[in-house]
One Martini backbone bead per residue (centre of mass of N, CA, C, O) as a GRO file, in nm:
protein
  135
    1MET     BB    1   6.073   0.094   1.000
    2LYS     BB    2   6.031  -0.121   0.773
    3LYS     BB    3   5.990  -0.143   0.434
    4SER     BB    4   5.815  -0.412   0.440
    5THR     BB    5   5.604  -0.320   0.643
    6ILE     BB    6   5.498  -0.073   0.493
    7ILE     BB    7   5.407  -0.237   0.243
    8LEU     BB    8   5.212  -0.430   0.392
    9LEU     BB    9   5.026  -0.207   0.510
   10THR     BB   10   4.946  -0.083   0.246
   11ILE     BB   11   4.822  -0.333   0.115
   12THR     BB   12   4.615  -0.390   0.334
   13LEU     BB   13   4.464  -0.130   0.313
   14LEU     BB   14   4.382  -0.152   0.017
   15LEU     BB   15   4.224  -0.411   0.051
   16LEU     BB   16   4.024  -0.313   0.252
   17THR     BB   17   3.909  -0.089   0.076
   18LEU     BB   18   3.814  -0.263  -0.158
   19VAL     BB   19   3.637  -0.454   0.000
   20GLY     BB   20   3.452  -0.241   0.123
   21ALA     BB   21   3.354  -0.126  -0.143
   22GLY     BB   22   3.231  -0.394  -0.251
   23VAL     BB   23   3.030  -0.433  -0.024
   24TRP     BB   24   2.887  -0.158  -0.054
   25ALA     BB   25   2.788  -0.218  -0.342
   26LEU     BB   26   2.621  -0.475  -0.280
   27VAL     BB   27   2.430  -0.354  -0.084
   28SER     BB   28   2.317  -0.125  -0.250
   29ARG     BB   29   2.212  -0.307  -0.480
   30SER     BB   30   2.019  -0.474  -0.307
   31ASN     BB   31   1.846  -0.241  -0.196
   32ASP     BB   32   1.751  -0.145  -0.474
   33GLN     BB   33   1.608  -0.409  -0.551
   34LYS     BB   34   1.415  -0.426  -0.314
   35SER     BB   35   1.276  -0.160  -0.372
   36LYS     BB   36   1.180  -0.223  -0.656
   37GLY     BB   37   1.024  -0.488  -0.572
   38SER     BB   38   0.820  -0.335  -0.395
   39GLN     BB   39   0.707  -0.141  -0.612
   40ASP     BB   40   0.617  -0.372  -0.806
   41THR     BB   41   0.423  -0.511  -0.610
   42THR     BB   42   0.233  -0.270  -0.561
   43ALA     BB   43   0.154  -0.228  -0.854
   44ASP     BB   44   0.046  -0.515  -0.906
   45GLN     BB   45  -0.176  -0.505  -0.687
   46GLN     BB   46  -0.323  -0.245  -0.813
   47ASN     BB   47  -0.380  -0.418  -1.102
   48LYS     BB   48  -0.575  -0.592  -1.006
   49THR     BB   49  -0.858  -0.805  -1.059
   50PHE     BB   50  -1.212  -0.797  -0.947
   51THR     BB   51  -1.498  -0.936  -0.856
   52MET     BB   52  -1.803  -0.897  -0.710
   53ASP     BB   53  -1.803  -1.186  -0.593
   54GLU     BB   54  -1.544  -1.153  -0.432
   55ILE     BB   55  -1.608  -0.898  -0.272
   56ALA     BB   56  -1.865  -1.016  -0.126
   57THR     BB   57  -1.683  -1.196   0.077
   58HIS     BB   58  -1.585  -0.902   0.202
   59ASN     BB   59  -1.847  -0.846   0.455
   60SER     BB   60  -1.670  -0.750   0.717
   61LYS     BB   61  -1.495  -0.615   0.984
   62THR     BB   62  -1.260  -0.852   0.945
   63ASP     BB   63  -1.342  -0.845   0.613
   64CYS     BB   64  -1.290  -0.557   0.403
   65TRP     BB   65  -1.433  -0.474   0.093
   66THR     BB   66  -1.440  -0.238  -0.179
   67VAL     BB   67  -1.613  -0.019  -0.402
   68ILE     BB   68  -1.481   0.277  -0.589
   69SER     BB   69  -1.497   0.376  -0.896
   70GLY     BB   70  -1.364   0.075  -0.982
   71GLN     BB   71  -1.222   0.038  -0.714
   72VAL     BB   72  -1.021  -0.155  -0.480
   73TYR     BB   73  -1.067  -0.191  -0.119
   74LYS     BB   74  -0.904  -0.229   0.187
   75LEU     BB   75  -1.059  -0.173   0.523
   76THR     BB   76  -0.998  -0.328   0.772
   77ASP     BB   77  -0.762  -0.149   0.914
   78PHE     BB   78  -0.958   0.122   0.914
   79ILE     BB   79  -1.215   0.097   1.076
   80ASN     BB   80  -1.096   0.189   1.370
   81ARG     BB   81  -1.025   0.493   1.224
   82HIS     BB   82  -1.289   0.583   1.150
   83PRO     BB   83  -1.455   0.877   1.216
   84GLY     BB   84  -1.762   0.727   1.168
   85GLY     BB   85  -1.698   0.457   1.249
   86ASN     BB   86  -1.908   0.187   1.160
   87GLU     BB   87  -2.021   0.306   0.881
   88VAL     BB   88  -1.813   0.157   0.694
   89VAL     BB   89  -1.937  -0.127   0.701
   90ARG     BB   90  -2.147  -0.076   0.473
   91ALA     BB   91  -1.911  -0.121   0.240
   92CYS     BB   92  -1.889  -0.422   0.273
   93GLY     BB   93  -1.902  -0.603  -0.036
   94ILE     BB   94  -1.949  -0.336  -0.210
   95ASP     BB   95  -2.067  -0.075  -0.395
   96ALA     BB   96  -1.962   0.259  -0.248
   97THR     BB   97  -1.982   0.509  -0.421
   98THR     BB   98  -2.225   0.665  -0.304
   99LEU     BB   99  -2.140   0.661  -0.011
  100PHE     BB  100  -1.876   0.828  -0.062
  101THR     BB  101  -1.966   1.078  -0.253
  102SER     BB  102  -2.258   1.141  -0.068
  103ARG     BB  103  -2.357   0.990   0.191
  104THR     BB  104  -2.540   0.762   0.055
  105THR     BB  105  -2.758   0.543  -0.009
  106GLU     BB  106  -2.907   0.378  -0.269
  107ASP     BB  107  -3.201   0.483  -0.130
  108GLY     BB  108  -3.112   0.790   0.000
  109GLN     BB  109  -2.983   0.762   0.266
  110SER     BB  110  -2.843   0.944   0.511
  111ILE     BB  111  -2.493   0.979   0.599
  112GLY     BB  112  -2.417   1.172   0.816
  113SER     BB  113  -2.375   1.464   0.644
  114GLY     BB  114  -2.433   1.411   0.325
  115THR     BB  115  -2.148   1.459   0.214
  116PRO     BB  116  -1.875   1.454   0.070
  117HIS     BB  117  -1.576   1.358   0.078
  118SER     BB  118  -1.274   1.448   0.128
  119ARG     BB  119  -0.954   1.471   0.022
  120VAL     BB  120  -0.834   1.324   0.262
  121ALA     BB  121  -1.009   1.071   0.229
  122GLN     BB  122  -0.904   1.003  -0.050
  123GLU     BB  123  -0.606   0.965   0.028
  124GLN     BB  124  -0.663   0.741   0.227
  125LEU     BB  125  -0.790   0.548   0.018
  126ASP     BB  126  -0.553   0.517  -0.173
  127GLN     BB  127  -0.387   0.343   0.035
  128LEU     BB  128  -0.607   0.086   0.003
  129LYS     BB  129  -0.548  -0.016  -0.266
  130ILE     BB  130  -0.578  -0.344  -0.466
  131GLY     BB  131  -0.752  -0.256  -0.726
  132ASN     BB  132  -0.987  -0.372  -0.980
  133LEU     BB  133  -1.282  -0.388  -1.152
  134ALA     BB  134  -1.415  -0.594  -1.337
  135LYS     BB  135  -1.571  -0.565  -1.669
   0.00000   0.00000   0.00000
């Protein structure tokens, strides 16, 4: 092989390596920014505030928001997975703190077991948070 061919191949390989590294760095940086942006968006959504009037408009099985201990949750997609069936629909559009914490209605009627929801239920609920109740 000629010396000039070897030099040309070496330069070509170096350039390809540098270009590949540069592209990789750009892709990695872009993915990091997307990931950070996604986290910021989730945090921003969870810090939104809503009024009870606004929550009250989300009062059906197909559009269900609720308040529990001053935090706002969107339950719509969870309703069909709720272990207690449609009982969760009682919480749509209202402050359901008592309903969740003691499984009783505001007037004292027992719902389900009449005991507080489990830690697992609280963890599932945490995944549905969309904001806080305006003070």
